[in-house]
Backbone as JSON, one array per atom type, in Angstrom:
{
  "sequence": "MPGTDFPIGSPHASDINLKFANTDKNPDYILNMDQSPGRLATARHMSELWAGFAHTGRPMAAGVPRWPAYTLTDRATMWLDARCRIVNDPDRSERLFWENQA",
  "N": [[0.86, -1.16, 0.05], [0.65, 2.18, -0.93], [2.6, 4.59, 0.79], [3.03, 3.23, 3.05], [5.12, 1.3, 5.32], [5.23, -1.43, 5.33], [6.89, -4.4, 5.72], [6.29, -7.05, 4.76], [4.55, -6.96, 2.66], [1.47, -7.72, 1.14], [-0.7, -9.52, 3.28], [-2.19, -11.72, 2.37], [-3.34, -14.97, 2.59], [-1.67, -15.6, 4.63], [-2.43, -16.85, 6.87], [-2.8, -19.53, 6.43], [-0.96, -21.62, 7.24], [-1.49, -21.49, 9.99], [-4.26, -22.23, 10.08], [-4.03, -25.0, 9.48], [-2.57, -25.81, 11.53], [0.2, -26.24, 11.15], [2.67, -25.01, 11.71], [5.22, -25.74, 12.19], [6.2, -27.26, 10.02], [7.57, -26.56, 7.78], [10.85, -26.07, 6.95], [12.13, -23.64, 6.11], [10.24, -21.83, 6.89], [10.3, -22.16, 9.65], [12.88, -21.12, 10.28], [12.42, -18.47, 9.8], [10.22, -17.6, 11.38], [8.71, -17.07, 14.54], [8.48, -19.71, 16.84], [7.15, -19.88, 19.3], [5.53, -20.92, 22.32], [3.11, -19.48, 22.41], [2.58, -18.79, 19.77], [2.2, -21.34, 18.71], [0.0, -22.17, 20.25], [-1.89, -20.37, 19.25], [-2.1, -21.29, 16.59], [-3.12, -23.8, 17.07], [-5.63, -23.14, 18.16], [-6.91, -21.84, 15.96], [-6.91, -23.84, 14.06], [-8.51, -25.81, 15.33], [-10.89, -24.32, 15.61], [-11.72, -23.96, 12.97], [-12.04, -26.71, 12.22], [-14.03, -27.49, 14.03], [-16.07, -25.87, 13.08], [-16.49, -26.97, 10.54], [-17.32, -29.47, 11.16], [-19.65, -29.2, 12.84], [-20.94, -26.85, 12.19], [-20.63, -24.74, 13.79], [-18.05, -22.68, 14.99], [-15.75, -23.97, 17.19], [-13.56, -24.68, 19.91], [-11.3, -26.27, 22.13], [-10.73, -24.66, 25.23], [-11.36, -22.2, 24.27], [-13.38, -19.27, 24.14], [-16.99, -19.41, 23.78], [-18.14, -18.59, 20.62], [-20.2, -16.14, 19.83], [-23.11, -15.67, 17.71], [-22.87, -13.36, 15.0], [-24.18, -10.2, 15.21], [-25.74, -7.04, 14.2], [-25.94, -5.43, 16.36], [-24.13, -6.18, 18.46], [-21.83, -7.13, 17.04], [-20.02, -9.18, 17.48], [-16.78, -10.49, 17.57], [-14.24, -12.86, 17.08], [-11.19, -12.73, 18.71], [-8.38, -14.0, 17.68], [-5.82, -15.7, 19.19], [-3.08, -16.6, 21.42], [-4.46, -16.59, 23.75], [-7.61, -16.63, 23.24], [-10.36, -14.3, 22.74], [-13.55, -12.7, 22.88], [-14.35, -9.85, 21.1], [-16.28, -7.03, 21.0], [-17.5, -5.17, 18.29], [-14.95, -4.4, 17.03], [-12.53, -1.92, 16.03], [-14.31, 0.13, 15.79], [-14.43, 2.94, 15.27], [-13.2, 3.24, 12.83], [-14.9, 1.65, 11.26], [-17.31, 3.22, 11.49], [-16.36, 5.57, 10.26], [-16.05, 4.76, 7.51], [-18.67, 3.93, 6.99], [-19.91, 6.34, 6.92], [-19.12, 7.53, 4.56], [-20.65, 7.58, 2.31]],
  "CA": [[-0.04, 0.01, -0.02], [1.49, 3.36, -0.95], [2.66, 5.41, 1.95], [3.3, 2.45, 4.27], [6.49, 0.61, 5.27], [5.0, -2.82, 5.77], [7.92, -5.16, 5.19], [5.95, -8.29, 4.15], [3.64, -6.79, 1.62], [0.14, -8.2, 1.44], [-0.75, -10.68, 4.09], [-3.08, -12.65, 1.84], [-2.96, -16.39, 2.78], [-0.65, -15.75, 5.7], [-3.06, -17.68, 7.93], [-2.94, -20.97, 6.02], [-0.21, -22.52, 8.21], [-2.19, -21.52, 11.31], [-5.46, -22.97, 9.92], [-3.84, -26.37, 9.47], [-1.69, -26.05, 12.69], [1.46, -26.86, 10.7], [3.58, -23.96, 11.74], [6.57, -26.23, 12.32], [6.46, -28.3, 9.03], [8.46, -26.04, 6.71], [12.21, -25.57, 7.54], [12.36, -22.25, 5.78], [9.31, -21.1, 7.73], [10.78, -22.23, 11.02], [14.0, -20.17, 10.45], [11.93, -17.05, 9.74], [9.13, -17.31, 12.21], [8.71, -17.43, 15.97], [7.81, -20.98, 17.22], [6.89, -19.77, 20.71], [4.28, -21.58, 22.75], [1.92, -18.64, 22.14], [2.24, -19.03, 18.3], [1.63, -22.74, 18.56], [-1.37, -22.19, 20.82], [-2.81, -19.68, 18.27], [-2.35, -22.21, 15.46], [-4.07, -24.91, 17.53], [-6.95, -22.72, 18.29], [-7.46, -21.57, 14.69], [-7.2, -25.16, 13.44], [-9.65, -26.45, 15.99], [-12.13, -23.61, 15.3], [-12.11, -24.35, 11.58], [-12.51, -28.08, 12.26], [-15.26, -27.48, 14.72], [-17.06, -25.37, 12.21], [-16.7, -27.91, 9.5], [-17.96, -30.66, 11.73], [-20.86, -28.89, 13.51], [-21.52, -25.6, 11.7], [-20.27, -23.7, 14.79], [-16.66, -22.61, 15.37], [-15.49, -24.32, 18.57], [-12.21, -25.27, 20.18], [-11.02, -26.4, 23.57], [-10.12, -23.56, 25.9], [-11.64, -20.97, 23.5], [-14.75, -18.9, 24.49], [-18.01, -19.6, 22.78], [-18.22, -17.52, 19.62], [-21.65, -15.83, 19.55], [-23.42, -15.27, 16.31], [-22.68, -11.93, 14.7], [-25.39, -9.28, 14.99], [-25.41, -5.66, 13.97], [-25.96, -4.77, 17.6], [-22.95, -6.54, 19.25], [-20.67, -7.25, 16.13], [-19.01, -10.03, 18.17], [-15.64, -10.93, 16.68], [-13.23, -13.67, 17.84], [-9.8, -12.27, 18.6], [-7.62, -15.26, 17.64], [-4.49, -15.46, 19.79], [-2.79, -17.69, 22.38], [-5.7, -16.52, 24.58], [-8.67, -16.03, 22.38], [-11.37, -13.6, 23.4], [-14.6, -12.06, 22.07], [-14.32, -8.4, 21.07], [-17.52, -6.45, 20.28], [-17.31, -4.04, 17.43], [-13.57, -3.96, 16.96], [-12.23, -0.89, 15.17], [-15.57, 0.84, 15.64], [-14.24, 4.3, 14.8], [-12.89, 3.06, 11.36], [-16.14, 1.26, 10.63], [-18.17, 4.37, 11.38], [-15.88, 6.41, 9.25], [-16.37, 4.23, 6.21], [-20.18, 3.96, 6.82], [-20.34, 7.76, 6.62], [-18.52, 8.0, 3.29], [-21.6, 7.34, 1.21]],
  "C": [[0.92, 1.25, 0.0], [1.47, 4.1, 0.36], [2.87, 4.59, 3.26], [4.74, 1.83, 4.2], [6.33, -0.83, 5.79], [6.03, -3.63, 5.0], [7.44, -6.45, 4.43], [4.94, -8.16, 3.02], [2.22, -7.24, 1.99], [0.12, -9.45, 2.25], [-1.69, -11.83, 3.65], [-2.49, -14.14, 2.06], [-1.92, -16.62, 3.88], [-1.16, -16.6, 6.86], [-3.2, -19.13, 7.64], [-2.17, -21.94, 6.89], [-0.92, -22.57, 9.49], [-3.46, -22.36, 11.19], [-5.21, -24.51, 10.04], [-2.86, -26.79, 10.57], [-0.37, -26.73, 12.27], [2.55, -25.8, 10.69], [5.03, -24.43, 11.87], [6.97, -27.25, 11.22], [7.44, -27.8, 8.03], [9.72, -25.5, 7.26], [12.44, -24.19, 7.3], [11.48, -21.33, 6.65], [9.82, -20.99, 9.15], [11.91, -21.21, 11.25], [13.5, -18.73, 10.43], [10.86, -16.69, 10.66], [9.35, -17.85, 13.68], [7.9, -18.76, 16.23], [7.52, -20.95, 18.7], [5.62, -20.56, 21.04], [3.06, -20.75, 22.39], [1.54, -18.79, 20.73], [1.63, -20.37, 18.11], [0.31, -22.9, 19.04], [-2.35, -21.49, 19.82], [-3.13, -20.59, 17.08], [-3.27, -23.34, 15.87], [-5.51, -24.39, 17.59], [-7.64, -22.4, 16.93], [-7.75, -22.84, 13.89], [-8.4, -25.78, 14.02], [-10.98, -25.69, 15.74], [-12.59, -23.86, 13.91], [-12.64, -25.75, 11.56], [-13.84, -28.16, 12.97], [-16.37, -26.99, 13.84], [-17.42, -26.3, 11.11], [-17.52, -29.04, 9.94], [-19.42, -30.33, 12.16], [-21.59, -27.61, 12.95], [-21.31, -24.47, 12.69], [-18.81, -23.78, 15.04], [-16.49, -22.94, 16.84], [-14.16, -24.92, 18.76], [-12.06, -25.31, 21.73], [-10.26, -25.19, 24.1], [-10.35, -22.23, 25.18], [-13.08, -20.55, 23.92], [-15.72, -19.22, 23.37], [-18.16, -18.43, 21.91], [-19.69, -17.23, 19.32], [-21.82, -15.52, 18.09], [-23.27, -13.8, 16.19], [-23.98, -11.25, 14.57], [-24.92, -7.89, 14.76], [-25.33, -4.87, 15.32], [-24.6, -4.98, 18.35], [-21.65, -6.58, 18.3], [-19.61, -8.12, 16.79], [-17.97, -10.67, 17.22], [-14.66, -11.75, 17.63], [-11.86, -13.06, 17.62], [-8.94, -13.59, 18.77], [-6.26, -15.04, 18.16], [-4.21, -16.66, 20.71], [-3.9, -17.73, 23.42], [-6.75, -15.83, 23.83], [-9.73, -15.37, 23.25], [-12.38, -12.99, 22.41], [-14.5, -10.52, 22.21], [-15.56, -7.87, 20.33], [-17.15, -5.22, 19.55], [-15.87, -3.53, 17.36], [-13.42, -2.93, 15.88], [-13.51, -0.06, 14.83], [-15.39, 2.17, 14.95], [-13.99, 4.19, 13.28], [-14.15, 2.64, 10.65], [-17.14, 2.42, 10.42], [-17.65, 5.42, 10.33], [-16.34, 6.01, 7.84], [-17.92, 4.22, 5.98], [-20.59, 5.35, 6.49], [-19.75, 8.28, 5.4], [-19.44, 7.84, 2.13], [-21.81, 8.46, 0.4]]
}
C-alpha cells in the first residue's frame, strides 16, 4: 500500500499454516518465524475452530470462549491469539468512518 512501510507486503494467505496447525512443518518457515508456545497455541486454536465449524456448523475449540453469532448490535468478533477472546465491534471508529463516506 502506498505510503506504508509494511515489510511483508500483502498478508493474503498468511493464515494458512495456522489453519492447518502446521507452523513447524516447513524448515524455511521455522527459520523465519517465531515458534513460541503462544504462536503454537494460536495455530491450535485456529485449526480447531475451523475443524469445529466444518464438523458442527459452529466454530468451537478447547479452551476458547463460545463464539456468539454476529449481530449488527454486538458485532461479536473472535480475537484469535494464544488466549482467544470475544471483542464487540472492533475498530468501531474506522467502521463508522467508512459507513459515513456514502
